[in-house]
mmCIF file as gemmi writes it, N, C-alpha and C atoms, coordinates in Angstrom:
data_model
loop_
_atom_site.group_PDB
_atom_site.id
_atom_site.type_symbol
_atom_site.label_atom_id
_atom_site.label_alt_id
_atom_site.label_comp_id
_atom_site.label_asym_id
_atom_site.label_entity_id
_atom_site.label_seq_id
_atom_site.pdbx_PDB_ins_code
_atom_site.Cartn_x
_atom_site.Cartn_y
_atom_site.Cartn_z
_atom_site.occupancy
_atom_site.B_iso_or_equiv
_atom_site.pdbx_formal_charge
_atom_site.auth_seq_id
_atom_site.auth_asym_id
_atom_site.pdbx_PDB_model_num
ATOM 1 N N . THR Axp A 1 ? 139.455 86.088 124.216 1 0 ? 1 A 1
ATOM 2 C CA . THR Axp A 1 ? 141.215 85.774 124.579 1 0 ? 1 A 1
ATOM 3 C C . THR Axp A 1 ? 142.13 87.092 124.18 1 0 ? 1 A 1
ATOM 4 N N . GLU Axp A 2 ? 141.911 87.225 122.806 1 0 ? 2 A 1
ATOM 5 C CA . GLU Axp A 2 ? 142.533 88.348 122.369 1 0 ? 2 A 1
ATOM 6 C C . GLU Axp A 2 ? 142.883 89.572 122.992 1 0 ? 2 A 1
ATOM 7 N N . ARG Axp A 3 ? 141.492 89.918 123.828 1 0 ? 3 A 1
ATOM 8 C CA . ARG Axp A 3 ? 141.487 91.073 124.499 1 0 ? 3 A 1
ATOM 9 C C . ARG Axp A 3 ? 142.189 91.322 125.924 1 0 ? 3 A 1
ATOM 10 N N . ALA Axp A 4 ? 141.855 89.982 126.055 1 0 ? 4 A 1
ATOM 11 C CA . ALA Axp A 4 ? 143.021 89.779 127.469 1 0 ? 4 A 1
ATOM 12 C C . ALA Axp A 4 ? 144.143 90.026 127.421 1 0 ? 4 A 1
ATOM 13 N N . LEU Axp A 5 ? 144.928 89.399 126.284 1 0 ? 5 A 1
ATOM 14 C CA . LEU Axp A 5 ? 145.921 88.956 125.959 1 0 ? 5 A 1
ATOM 15 C C . LEU Axp A 5 ? 146.738 90.318 125.46 1 0 ? 5 A 1
ATOM 16 N N . GLN Axp A 6 ? 145.857 91.254 124.681 1 0 ? 6 A 1
ATOM 17 C CA . GLN Axp A 6 ? 146.21 93.051 125.032 1 0 ? 6 A 1
ATOM 18 C C . GLN Axp A 6 ? 146.433 93.407 126.146 1 0 ? 6 A 1
ATOM 19 N N . VAL Axp A 7 ? 145.778 93.338 126.927 1 0 ? 7 A 1
ATOM 20 C CA . VAL Axp A 7 ? 145.646 94.533 128.132 1 0 ? 7 A 1
ATOM 21 C C . VAL Axp A 7 ? 146.677 93.748 129.247 1 0 ? 7 A 1
ATOM 22 N N . MET Axp A 8 ? 146.615 92.346 128.996 1 0 ? 8 A 1
ATOM 23 C CA . MET Axp A 8 ? 148.036 91.736 129.68 1 0 ? 8 A 1
ATOM 24 C C . MET Axp A 8 ? 149.361 92.144 129.1 1 0 ? 8 A 1
ATOM 25 N N . GLU Axp A 9 ? 149.784 92.496 127.972 1 0 ? 9 A 1
ATOM 26 C CA . GLU Axp A 9 ? 150.635 92.7 127.424 1 0 ? 9 A 1
ATOM 27 C C . GLU Axp A 9 ? 150.904 94.215 127.789 1 0 ? 9 A 1
ATOM 28 N N . THR Axp A 10 ? 150.058 95.263 127.697 1 0 ? 10 A 1
ATOM 29 C CA . THR Axp A 10 ? 150.161 96.615 127.96 1 0 ? 10 A 1
ATOM 30 C C . THR Axp A 10 ? 150.627 96.865 129.196 1 0 ? 10 A 1
ATOM 31 N N . CYS Axp A 11 ? 149.828 95.803 130.331 1 0 ? 11 A 1
ATOM 32 C CA . CYS Axp A 11 ? 150.231 95.981 131.566 1 0 ? 11 A 1
ATOM 33 C C . CYS Axp A 11 ? 151.674 95.473 131.982 1 0 ? 11 A 1
ATOM 34 N N . GLN Axp A 12 ? 151.827 94.646 131.039 1 0 ? 12 A 1
ATOM 35 C CA . GLN Axp A 12 ? 153.597 93.857 131.606 1 0 ? 12 A 1
ATOM 36 C C . GLN Axp A 12 ? 154.682 95.115 131.201 1 0 ? 12 A 1
ATOM 37 N N . ALA Axp A 13 ? 154.321 95.94 130.04 1 0 ? 13 A 1
ATOM 38 C CA . ALA Axp A 13 ? 154.954 97.169 129.607 1 0 ? 13 A 1
ATOM 39 C C . ALA Axp A 13 ? 155.647 97.948 131.001 1 0 ? 13 A 1
ATOM 40 N N . GLY Axp A 14 ? 154.753 98.335 131.805 1 0 ? 14 A 1
ATOM 41 C CA . GLY Axp A 14 ? 154.827 99.121 132.665 1 0 ? 14 A 1
ATOM 42 C C . GLY Axp A 14 ? 155.393 98.599 134.067 1 0 ? 14 A 1
ATOM 43 N N . ALA Axp A 15 ? 155.705 97.198 134.197 1 0 ? 15 A 1
ATOM 44 C CA . ALA Axp A 15 ? 155.445 96.053 135.453 1 0 ? 15 A 1
ATOM 45 C C . ALA Axp A 15 ? 157.303 96.48 135.949 1 0 ? 15 A 1
ATOM 46 N N . PRO Axp A 16 ? 157.24 96.231 137.252 1 0 ? 16 A 1
ATOM 47 C CA . PRO Axp A 16 ? 158.803 95.9 137.665 1 0 ? 16 A 1
ATOM 48 C C . PRO Axp A 16 ? 159.175 94.439 137.026 1 0 ? 16 A 1
ATOM 49 N N . GLU Axp A 17 ? 160.303 94.249 136.703 1 0 ? 17 A 1
ATOM 50 C CA . GLU Axp A 17 ? 161.432 93.434 136.648 1 0 ? 17 A 1
ATOM 51 C C . GLU Axp A 17 ? 160.463 92.119 137.034 1 0 ? 17 A 1
ATOM 52 N N . GLY Axp A 18 ? 160.62 91.788 138.253 1 0 ? 18 A 1
ATOM 53 C CA . GLY Axp A 18 ? 160.019 90.347 138.462 1 0 ? 18 A 1
ATOM 54 C C . GLY Axp A 18 ? 158.576 90.342 138.168 1 0 ? 18 A 1
ATOM 55 N N . VAL Axp A 19 ? 158.043 90.845 138.065 1 0 ? 19 A 1
ATOM 56 C CA . VAL Axp A 19 ? 156.562 90.8 137.464 1 0 ? 19 A 1
ATOM 57 C C . VAL Axp A 19 ? 156.409 90.604 135.74 1 0 ? 19 A 1
ATOM 58 N N . LYS Axp A 20 ? 157.49 91.14 135.132 1 0 ? 20 A 1
ATOM 59 C CA . LYS Axp A 20 ? 157.767 91.063 133.76 1 0 ? 20 A 1
ATOM 60 C C . LYS Axp A 20 ? 157.79 89.533 133.654 1 0 ? 20 A 1
ATOM 61 N N . GLY Axp A 21 ? 158.766 89.032 134.067 1 0 ? 21 A 1
ATOM 62 C CA . GLY Axp A 21 ? 159.155 87.416 133.743 1 0 ? 21 A 1
ATOM 63 C C . GLY Axp A 21 ? 157.8 86.582 134.32 1 0 ? 21 A 1
ATOM 64 N N . ARG Axp A 22 ? 157.228 87.244 135.046 1 0 ? 22 A 1
ATOM 65 C CA . ARG Axp A 22 ? 156.16 86.176 135.566 1 0 ? 22 A 1
ATOM 66 C C . ARG Axp A 22 ? 154.95 86.53 134.492 1 0 ? 22 A 1
ATOM 67 N N . ALA Axp A 23 ? 154.593 87.489 134.147 1 0 ? 23 A 1
ATOM 68 C CA . ALA Axp A 23 ? 153.558 87.947 133.037 1 0 ? 23 A 1
ATOM 69 C C . ALA Axp A 23 ? 154.236 87.451 131.772 1 0 ? 23 A 1
ATOM 70 N N . GLU Axp A 24 ? 155.579 87.181 131.147 1 0 ? 24 A 1
ATOM 71 C CA . GLU Axp A 24 ? 155.592 86.686 130.091 1 0 ? 24 A 1
ATOM 72 C C . GLU Axp A 24 ? 155.268 85.403 130.043 1 0 ? 24 A 1
ATOM 73 N N . LYS Axp A 25 ? 155.647 84.989 130.996 1 0 ? 25 A 1
ATOM 74 C CA . LYS Axp A 25 ? 155.866 83.208 130.921 1 0 ? 25 A 1
ATOM 75 C C . LYS Axp A 25 ? 154.003 82.827 131.228 1 0 ? 25 A 1
ATOM 76 N N . LEU Axp A 26 ? 153.233 84.067 131.751 1 0 ? 26 A 1
ATOM 77 C CA . LEU Axp A 26 ? 151.714 83.472 131.54 1 0 ? 26 A 1
ATOM 78 C C . LEU Axp A 26 ? 151.146 84.046 130.222 1 0 ? 26 A 1
ATOM 79 N N . LEU Axp A 27 ? 151.586 84.955 129.635 1 0 ? 27 A 1
ATOM 80 C CA . LEU Axp A 27 ? 151.252 85.544 128.073 1 0 ? 27 A 1
ATOM 81 C C . LEU Axp A 27 ? 151.885 84.061 127.214 1 0 ? 27 A 1
ATOM 82 N N . ASN Axp A 28 ? 152.987 83.485 127.497 1 0 ? 28 A 1
ATOM 83 C CA . ASN Axp A 28 ? 153.399 82.442 126.442 1 0 ? 28 A 1
ATOM 84 C C . ASN Axp A 28 ? 151.83 81.196 126.912 1 0 ? 28 A 1
ATOM 85 N N . ILE Axp A 29 ? 151.701 81.051 127.709 1 0 ? 29 A 1
ATOM 86 C CA . ILE Axp A 29 ? 150.7 80.126 128.101 1 0 ? 29 A 1
ATOM 87 C C . ILE Axp A 29 ? 149.342 80.128 127.116 1 0 ? 29 A 1
ATOM 88 N N . PHE Axp A 30 ? 149.033 81.549 127.801 1 0 ? 30 A 1
ATOM 89 C CA . PHE Axp A 30 ? 147.765 81.741 126.734 1 0 ? 30 A 1
ATOM 90 C C . PHE Axp A 30 ? 147.696 81.908 125.512 1 0 ? 30 A 1
ATOM 91 N N . GLN Axp A 31 ? 149.07 82.194 124.803 1 0 ? 31 A 1
ATOM 92 C CA . GLN Axp A 31 ? 148.899 82.344 123.186 1 0 ? 31 A 1
ATOM 93 C C . GLN Axp A 31 ? 149.408 80.624 122.799 1 0 ? 31 A 1
ATOM 94 N N . SER Axp A 32 ? 149.739 79.819 123.718 1 0 ? 32 A 1
ATOM 95 C CA . SER Axp A 32 ? 149.915 78.506 123.101 1 0 ? 32 A 1
ATOM 96 C C . SER Axp A 32 ? 148.815 77.717 122.438 1 0 ? 32 A 1
ATOM 97 N N . ASP Axp A 33 ? 149.05 76.876 121.73 1 0 ? 33 A 1
ATOM 98 C CA . ASP Axp A 33 ? 148.37 76.298 120.673 1 0 ? 33 A 1
ATOM 99 C C . ASP Axp A 33 ? 147.43 75.213 121.445 1 0 ? 33 A 1
ATOM 100 N N . LEU Axp A 34 ? 147.928 74.677 122.657 1 0 ? 34 A 1
ATOM 101 C CA . LEU Axp A 34 ? 147.13 73.911 123.646 1 0 ? 34 A 1
ATOM 102 C C . LEU Axp A 34 ? 146.362 74.659 124.235 1 0 ? 34 A 1
ATOM 103 N N . PHE Axp A 35 ? 146.393 75.867 125.047 1 0 ? 35 A 1
ATOM 104 C CA . PHE Axp A 35 ? 145.885 76.659 125.92 1 0 ? 35 A 1
ATOM 105 C C . PHE Axp A 35 ? 144.191 76.812 124.663 1 0 ? 35 A 1
ATOM 106 N N . GLN Axp A 36 ? 144.689 77.54 123.775 1 0 ? 36 A 1
ATOM 107 C CA . GLN Axp A 36 ? 143.51 77.865 122.818 1 0 ? 36 A 1
ATOM 108 C C . GLN Axp A 36 ? 142.901 76.583 122.081 1 0 ? 36 A 1
ATOM 109 N N . ALA Axp A 37 ? 143.388 75.721 122.184 1 0 ? 37 A 1
ATOM 110 C CA . ALA Axp A 37 ? 142.549 74.218 122.248 1 0 ? 37 A 1
ATOM 111 C C . ALA Axp A 37 ? 141.701 73.877 122.749 1 0 ? 37 A 1
ATOM 112 N N . LEU Axp A 38 ? 142.387 74.208 124.351 1 0 ? 38 A 1
ATOM 113 C CA . LEU Axp A 38 ? 141.599 73.956 125.235 1 0 ? 38 A 1
ATOM 114 C C . LEU Axp A 38 ? 140.394 74.525 125.656 1 0 ? 38 A 1
ATOM 115 N N . LEU Axp A 39 ? 140.714 75.793 125.341 1 0 ? 39 A 1
ATOM 116 C CA . LEU Axp A 39 ? 139.472 77.143 125.348 1 0 ? 39 A 1
ATOM 117 C C . LEU Axp A 39 ? 138.363 76.703 124.316 1 0 ? 39 A 1
ATOM 118 N N . ILE Axp A 40 ? 138.722 76.258 123.22 1 0 ? 40 A 1
ATOM 119 C CA . ILE Axp A 40 ? 137.672 75.491 122.326 1 0 ? 40 A 1
ATOM 120 C C . ILE Axp A 40 ? 137.066 74.578 122.857 1 0 ? 40 A 1
ATOM 121 N N . GLN Axp A 41 ? 137.584 73.653 123.152 1 0 ? 41 A 1
ATOM 122 C CA . GLN Axp A 41 ? 137.148 72.505 123.57 1 0 ? 41 A 1
ATOM 123 C C . GLN Axp A 41 ? 136.14 72.556 124.663 1 0 ? 41 A 1
ATOM 124 N N . GLU Axp A 42 ? 136.785 73.383 125.717 1 0 ? 42 A 1
ATOM 125 C CA . GLU Axp A 42 ? 135.22 73.529 127.068 1 0 ? 42 A 1
ATOM 126 C C . GLU Axp A 42 ? 134.27 74.48 126.261 1 0 ? 42 A 1
ATOM 127 N N . PHE Axp A 43 ? 134.607 75.389 125.299 1 0 ? 43 A 1
ATOM 128 C CA . PHE Axp A 43 ? 133.552 76.09 124.693 1 0 ? 43 A 1
ATOM 129 C C . PHE Axp A 43 ? 132.404 75.268 124.074 1 0 ? 43 A 1
ATOM 130 N N . TYR Axp A 44 ? 133.022 73.986 123.284 1 0 ? 44 A 1
ATOM 131 C CA . TYR Axp A 44 ? 132.155 73.244 122.554 1 0 ? 44 A 1
ATOM 132 C C . TYR Axp A 44 ? 131.493 72.307 123.774 1 0 ? 44 A 1
ATOM 133 N N . GLU Axp A 45 ? 132.259 71.762 124.727 1 0 ? 45 A 1
ATOM 134 C CA . GLU Axp A 45 ? 131.592 70.923 125.811 1 0 ? 45 A 1
ATOM 135 C C . GLU Axp A 45 ? 130.418 71.539 126.33 1 0 ? 45 A 1
ATOM 136 N N . VAL Axp A 46 ? 130.526 72.632 127.114 1 0 ? 46 A 1
ATOM 137 C CA . VAL Axp A 46 ? 129.289 73.671 127.744 1 0 ? 46 A 1
ATOM 138 C C . VAL Axp A 46 ? 128.09 74.017 126.475 1 0 ? 46 A 1
ATOM 139 N N . THR Axp A 47 ? 128.874 74.6 125.167 1 0 ? 47 A 1
ATOM 140 C CA . THR Axp A 47 ? 127.41 74.428 124.35 1 0 ? 47 A 1
ATOM 141 C C . THR Axp A 47 ? 126.567 73.274 124.198 1 0 ? 47 A 1
ATOM 142 N N . VAL Axp A 48 ? 127.669 72.054 123.793 1 0 ? 48 A 1
ATOM 143 C CA . VAL Axp A 48 ? 126.574 71.155 123.186 1 0 ? 48 A 1
ATOM 144 C C . VAL Axp A 48 ? 126.141 70.344 124.476 1 0 ? 48 A 1
ATOM 145 N N . CYS Axp A 49 ? 126.705 70.448 125.554 1 0 ? 49 A 1
ATOM 146 C CA . CYS Axp A 49 ? 125.946 69.917 127.251 1 0 ? 49 A 1
ATOM 147 C C . CYS Axp A 49 ? 124.626 70.511 127.516 1 0 ? 49 A 1
ATOM 148 N N . GLU Axp A 50 ? 124.904 72.078 127.127 1 0 ? 50 A 1
ATOM 149 C CA . GLU Axp A 50 ? 123.304 73.159 127.08 1 0 ? 50 A 1
ATOM 150 C C . GLU Axp A 50 ? 122.628 72.713 126.246 1 0 ? 50 A 1
ATOM 151 N N . ASN Axp A 51 ? 122.849 72.463 125.253 1 0 ? 51 A 1
ATOM 152 C CA . ASN Axp A 51 ? 121.663 72.111 124.236 1 0 ? 51 A 1
ATOM 153 C C . ASN Axp A 51 ? 120.993 70.875 124.059 1 0 ? 51 A 1
ATOM 154 N N . GLN Axp A 52 ? 121.989 69.812 124.528 1 0 ? 52 A 1
ATOM 155 C CA . GLN Axp A 52 ? 121.311 68.439 125.033 1 0 ? 52 A 1
ATOM 156 C C . GLN Axp A 52 ? 120.231 68.592 126.496 1 0 ? 52 A 1
ATOM 157 N N . ALA Axp A 53 ? 121.019 69.278 127.245 1 0 ? 53 A 1
ATOM 158 C CA . ALA Axp A 53 ? 119.941 69.405 128.227 1 0 ? 53 A 1
ATOM 159 C C . ALA Axp A 53 ? 118.698 70.414 127.855 1 0 ? 53 A 1
ATOM 160 N N . THR Axp A 54 ? 118.439 71.315 126.917 1 0 ? 54 A 1
ATOM 161 C CA . THR Axp A 54 ? 117.525 71.846 126.833 1 0 ? 54 A 1
ATOM 162 C C . THR Axp A 54 ? 116.354 70.996 126.022 1 0 ? 54 A 1
ATOM 163 N N . SER Axp A 55 ? 117.208 70.231 124.656 1 0 ? 55 A 1
ATOM 164 C CA . SER Axp A 55 ? 116.627 69.63 124.118 1 0 ? 55 A 1
ATOM 165 C C . SER Axp A 55 ? 115.963 68.141 124.299 1 0 ? 55 A 1
ATOM 166 N N . ARG Axp A 56 ? 116.269 68.167 125.235 1 0 ? 56 A 1
ATOM 167 C CA . ARG Axp A 56 ? 115.806 66.574 126.047 1 0 ? 56 A 1
ATOM 168 C C . ARG Axp A 56 ? 114.406 66.852 126.614 1 0 ? 56 A 1
ATOM 169 N N . PRO Axp A 57 ? 113.42 65.678 126.029 1 0 ? 57 A 1
ATOM 170 C CA . PRO Axp A 57 ? 112.051 66.051 126.729 1 0 ? 57 A 1
ATOM 171 C C . PRO Axp A 57 ? 112.199 65.1 128.354 1 0 ? 57 A 1
ATOM 172 N N . GLN Axp A 58 ? 111.647 66.189 129.219 1 0 ? 58 A 1
ATOM 173 C CA . GLN Axp A 58 ? 111.397 65.72 130.608 1 0 ? 58 A 1
ATOM 174 C C . GLN Axp A 58 ? 110.584 64.414 130.955 1 0 ? 58 A 1
ATOM 175 N N . THR Axp A 59 ? 111.534 63.52 131.184 1 0 ? 59 A 1
ATOM 176 C CA . THR Axp A 59 ? 110.851 62.766 131.945 1 0 ? 59 A 1
ATOM 177 C C . THR Axp A 59 ? 110.25 62.543 133.051 1 0 ? 59 A 1
ATOM 178 N N . PRO Axp A 60 ? 108.81 62.378 133.704 1 0 ? 60 A 1
ATOM 179 C CA . PRO Axp A 60 ? 108.186 62.337 135.106 1 0 ? 60 A 1
ATOM 180 C C . PRO Axp A 60 ? 108.868 61.336 135.956 1 0 ? 60 A 1
């Protein structure tokens, strides 16, 4: 996410005024604690679900 934010900030610098405002709002969302927490939760759920699915014995 850090790399994506850096790219967005770079692109925002040369963007027209209307785009800058929208990009800034999007950047604020991506940088928010809530968004970061949701990313962590999603990663955790995907990781746990995948591990549980692969570690369960197959029943006929």
